[in-house]
C-alpha positions as CSV (number, residue, x, y, z in Angstrom):
1,M,172.0,100.8,109.8
2,T,174.6,102.0,112.4
3,R,178.3,101.6,111.7
4,P,178.9,99.1,114.6
5,A,176.0,97.0,113.4
6,A,177.3,97.1,109.8
7,G,180.7,96.0,111.1
8,I,179.2,93.1,113.0
9,I,177.3,91.9,109.9
10,S,180.4,92.2,107.7
11,A,182.6,90.3,110.2
12,A,179.9,87.6,110.5
13,T,179.6,87.3,106.7
14,L,183.4,87.1,106.2
15,L,183.7,84.4,108.9
16,L,181.0,82.3,107.2
17,V,182.7,82.8,103.8
18,A,186.1,81.8,105.3
19,G,184.7,78.6,106.9
20,F,182.8,77.8,103.7
21,V,185.8,78.0,101.3
22,D,188.2,76.3,103.8
23,A,185.8,73.3,103.9
24,I,185.8,73.1,100.1
25,A,189.6,73.3,100.1
26,F,189.9,70.7,102.8
27,I,187.8,68.2,100.8
28,Y,189.2,69.0,97.3
29,L,192.8,69.4,98.3
30,Q,192.7,66.3,100.6
31,A,193.4,67.9,104.0
32,N,194.9,71.2,102.9
33,F,193.4,74.6,103.7
34,V,193.0,78.1,102.3
35,S,192.6,80.0,105.6
36,F,194.0,77.6,108.3
37,M,197.7,78.1,107.9
38,S,198.5,76.3,111.2
39,G,197.1,73.1,109.6
40,N,199.0,73.6,106.4
41,T,202.2,74.1,108.3
42,T,201.7,70.8,110.1
43,V,200.8,69.0,106.9
44,M,203.9,70.5,105.2
45,G,206.1,69.5,108.0
46,V,204.9,65.9,108.2
47,S,204.7,65.2,104.4
48,P,208.4,64.6,103.8
49,S,208.5,61.8,106.2
50,L,205.6,60.2,104.4
51,G,207.1,60.8,100.9
52,H,204.2,63.2,100.0
53,W,206.3,65.8,98.3
54,S,203.3,67.2,96.3
55,D,201.7,68.1,99.5
56,V,204.8,70.0,100.5
57,G,204.5,72.1,97.3
58,I,200.8,72.7,97.7
59,C,201.1,73.7,101.3
60,A,204.0,76.0,100.7
61,G,202.1,77.7,97.8
62,L,199.0,78.1,100.0
63,I,201.0,79.6,102.9
64,A,202.9,82.0,100.6
65,L,199.8,83.2,98.8
66,F,197.8,83.6,102.0
67,F,200.8,85.6,103.3
68,A,200.7,87.7,100.1
69,G,197.0,88.3,100.5
70,V,197.4,89.6,104.1
71,F,200.3,91.8,102.9
72,V,198.3,93.3,100.0
73,G,195.3,93.9,102.3
74,S,197.5,95.6,104.9
75,V,199.0,97.8,102.1
76,I,195.5,98.8,101.1
77,N,194.7,99.6,104.7
78,R,197.6,102.0,104.8
79,T,197.2,103.7,101.4
80,R,193.5,104.0,100.7
81,R,191.0,106.5,102.0
82,R,188.2,103.9,102.4
83,P,190.3,100.8,103.0
84,R,187.5,98.5,104.1
85,E,185.4,99.2,101.0
86,W,188.5,98.8,98.8
87,L,189.3,95.5,100.4
88,L,185.7,94.1,100.1
89,W,185.8,94.7,96.4
90,T,189.3,93.3,96.0
91,V,188.4,90.2,98.0
92,T,185.3,89.7,95.9
93,G,187.2,90.1,92.7
94,T,189.9,87.7,93.8
95,M,187.4,85.1,95.0
96,A,185.5,85.3,91.7
97,L,188.8,84.8,89.8
98,G,189.5,81.7,91.9
99,A,186.1,80.3,91.3
100,T,186.4,81.0,87.6
101,V,189.8,79.3,87.4
102,A,188.6,76.3,89.5
103,G,185.7,75.9,87.2
104,L,188.0,75.1,84.3
105,Q,189.0,71.8,86.0
106,P,188.2,68.9,83.7
107,D,184.7,67.4,84.1
108,S,183.6,63.8,83.8
109,S,183.9,64.0,80.0
110,G,187.6,65.1,80.3
111,Q,186.9,68.6,79.1
112,G,188.9,71.3,80.9
113,I,192.3,72.3,82.0
114,A,194.4,69.9,84.2
115,G,195.3,71.5,87.5
116,A,192.8,74.3,87.2
117,G,191.1,73.2,90.4
118,V,194.3,73.4,92.5
119,T,195.2,76.7,90.8
120,G,191.8,78.2,91.6
121,M,192.2,77.2,95.3
122,L,195.6,78.9,95.4
123,V,193.9,82.1,94.2
124,V,191.2,81.7,96.8
125,A,194.0,81.6,99.4
126,V,195.0,85.1,98.4
127,A,191.4,86.2,99.0
128,T,191.2,84.6,102.5
129,G,194.5,86.3,103.4
130,M,193.0,89.7,102.4
131,I,189.9,88.9,104.5
132,N,192.2,88.9,107.6
133,A,193.3,92.4,106.8
134,I,189.7,93.9,106.6
135,F,189.5,94.2,110.4
136,E,193.2,94.8,111.0
137,R,192.6,98.0,113.0
138,D,189.8,96.5,115.1
139,A,191.0,95.8,118.6
140,A,188.4,93.0,118.9
141,V,190.2,91.0,116.2
142,P,193.9,91.2,117.3
143,Y,195.1,88.0,115.5
144,G,193.2,88.1,112.2
145,L,189.5,87.2,111.5
146,T,190.1,83.6,110.5
147,Y,192.6,82.7,113.3
148,V,190.3,80.3,115.1
149,T,192.9,79.1,117.6
150,G,193.5,82.7,118.7
151,T,189.7,83.2,118.9
152,L,189.2,80.2,121.2
153,V,192.2,81.3,123.4
154,R,190.8,84.8,123.7
155,S,187.3,83.4,124.6
156,A,188.7,81.2,127.3
157,R,190.8,84.0,128.8
158,Q,187.7,86.3,128.7
159,L,185.7,83.7,130.5
160,A,188.5,83.4,133.1
161,D,188.3,87.2,133.6
162,T,184.6,86.9,134.4
163,V,185.3,84.1,137.0
164,V,188.2,85.8,138.7
165,T,186.8,89.0,140.1
166,R,189.8,90.5,141.8
167,G,192.7,92.7,140.8
168,D,192.8,93.8,137.2
169,H,189.8,91.6,136.2
170,T,187.1,93.3,138.2
171,D,185.9,95.5,135.2
172,A,186.1,92.7,132.6
173,P,183.0,92.6,130.3
174,R,180.9,89.7,131.5
175,R,179.8,88.5,128.1
176,A,182.9,89.2,126.0
177,W,183.8,85.5,125.9
178,L,180.5,84.7,124.3
179,K,181.2,87.2,121.5
180,S,184.6,85.5,120.8
181,L,183.0,82.1,121.0
182,G,180.4,83.3,118.5
183,M,183.1,84.2,116.0
184,W,184.4,80.7,116.3
185,S,180.9,79.2,115.8
186,L,180.4,81.3,112.6
187,L,183.5,79.8,111.1
188,A,182.3,76.3,112.1
189,V,178.8,77.0,110.5
190,G,180.5,78.2,107.4
191,A,182.5,75.0,107.2
192,V,179.3,72.9,107.5
193,G,177.8,74.9,104.6
194,G,181.0,74.5,102.5
195,G,181.0,70.7,103.1
196,Y,177.5,70.3,101.8
197,G,178.1,72.9,99.1
198,F,181.0,70.8,97.7
199,R,179.0,67.6,98.1
200,W,176.1,69.0,96.0
201,L,178.0,71.4,93.6
202,T,181.7,70.4,93.7
203,L,183.9,73.4,92.9
204,S,180.9,75.4,91.5
205,A,180.0,76.0,95.2
206,L,182.8,78.6,95.3
207,W,180.3,81.0,93.6
208,I,178.1,81.0,96.7
209,P,180.7,83.0,98.8
210,V,181.4,85.2,95.7
211,V,177.7,86.2,95.6
212,A,177.7,86.8,99.4
213,L,180.8,89.0,99.1
214,L,179.3,90.9,96.2
215,V,176.1,91.6,98.1
216,M,178.2,92.9,101.1
217,A,180.4,95.1,98.9
218,L,177.4,96.6,97.1
219,T,175.6,97.2,100.4
220,T,178.7,98.9,101.9
221,A,179.0,101.1,98.8
222,L,175.3,102.0,98.9
223,A,175.3,102.8,102.6
224,R,178.2,105.2,102.0
225,V,176.2,107.0,99.2
226,V,173.1,107.2,101.4
227,N,175.1,108.6,104.3
228,R,176.7,111.2,102.1
229,A,173.4,112.2,100.6
230,G,171.8,112.4,104.1
């Protein structure tokens, strides 16, 4: 597999994962997110007027931990020889930790640890933050992989470039807007999967993206070994 093709597959997988876990967070945390920080910011801003102070705390925690995840990922990008591979393993491990902690949430019999579900989702927010650092140096993802608003804005601008065929826009790629719109659609498809996953498996559905990330990390490592041997 060529490196560009591998990059496309990795980006697609990560978008599906981000949409999947964001849907689970939205349902479980009652309209809070682990990758959509614009939404969390709005919820945090509105909550005091409604007297929902617990939402303020949860949103602040999600935003801070997402920020920390992006920061850690960006540090790895600047300090490691193979940053993308390092990040894939780190994201996989962090997501697995979040799924493990969330799984400790009390079940119908009351067995478990109170607050484990929320804590697990907070850990997942760190992982989604790091996902946004994986393609940090890719010019095609200027705002972060899960920044869906930026993706839609970019797609609309690229479409405008194909319509306006004068001046600086004459050489604009004719189908670039479809690629950006495709990134948005992958996040949406992942959210559909996450919604059904939570409906059928509740928080255990978090292990589905963990498996997907593990397969991707193993594939990336294997490809490096094969390329080195060849």
